C-alpha positions in Angstrom: 1.4 -5.5 -17.0 -2.0 -6.0 -14.9 -0.6 -8.9 -13.0 2.5 -7.0 -12.4 0.8 -3.9 -11.1 -1.1 -6.1 -8.6 1.9 -8.0 -7.3 3.7 -4.6 -6.9 0.6 -3.2 -5.1 0.8 -6.0 -2.8 4.2 -6.2 -2.3 4.1 -2.2 -1.4 1.2 -2.7 0.6 2.9 -5.2 2.5 0.5 -7.9 2.4 0.8 -11.2 3.4 2.0 -13.3 0.6 1.4 -16.9 0.3 3.7 -19.5 1.5 4.8 -20.8 -1.7 5.8 -17.5 -2.7 7.7 -16.4 0.1 9.7 -19.6 0.1 11.2 -19.2 -3.4 11.1 -15.3 -3.5 11.2 -14.0 -0.1 8.8 -11.7 1.7 9.7 -8.6 -0.3 12.2 -7.8 -2.9 15.8 -7.4 -2.6 17.3 -3.9 -2.2 19.5 -4.8 -5.6 17.9 -6.0 -8.8 14.5 -5.2 -7.8 13.0 -5.2 -11.2 14.6 -8.8 -12.2 12.8 -9.8 -9.0 9.5 -8.5 -9.9 9.5 -9.9 -13.3 10.4 -13.2 -12.2 7.9 -13.2 -9.7 5.3 -12.2 -12.4 6.0 -15.2 -14.7 5.9 -17.2 -11.9 2.2 -16.1 -11.2 1.5 -16.2 -14.7 2.8 -19.8 -15.0 0.6 -20.5 -12.1 -2.7 -18.9 -13.6 -1.8 -20.6 -16.8 -1.8 -24.2 -15.5 -4.0 -23.8 -12.8 -1.1 -24.7 -9.9 -2.7 -24.8 -6.4 0.2 -26.3 -4.8 0.4 -24.3 -1.5 4.2 -25.3 -0.8 5.7 -25.7 -4.4 5.7 -22.5 -6.6 5.4 -24.2 -9.6 4.0 -27.3 -8.5 5.1 -30.8 -9.5 7.6 -30.9 -12.7 5.4 -31.5 -15.8 5.5 -34.2 -18.1 8.4 -33.6 -20.5 5.8 -34.6 -23.6 3.9 -31.3 -22.9 7.3 -29.8 -24.3 5.9 -25.8 -24.0 4.8 -26.6 -20.2 8.0 -28.5 -19.1 10.4 -26.1 -21.0 8.4 -23.0 -19.1 8.9 -24.9 -15.9 12.5 -25.7 -16.1 13.1 -21.9 -17.3 11.4 -20.7 -14.2 12.7 -23.2 -12.0 16.5 -22.1 -12.9 15.2 -18.3 -12.9 14.1 -19.0 -9.1 17.4 -20.5 -8.0 19.1 -17.5 -7.1 16.3 -15.9 -4.9 
C-alpha cells in the first residue's frame, strides 16, 4: 500500500516519471480504468524493487531465465498485463 500511495502522489503531483514507466504505462493514468492502471503500475514497481531491475528502458528488464519459475511467471504475467497500456 505504501508503494501504491507514493505512486499515486507522484502522479497527482505531476512529477516526471522515468522513461521506462512512461513508455509502457504513459505519463498519466487513463480517464477510464484508472484503478486497474494504478494496480498494474504498482505491481511493475514491486517487481522492479524485488528483482532490483535497473534497466532505464525496459520496465521489466530482460526476460528472466525460465528455470527461475516464480520470477519468469511473474514477468510473463506483467508483460501481458502491460500490453493494453
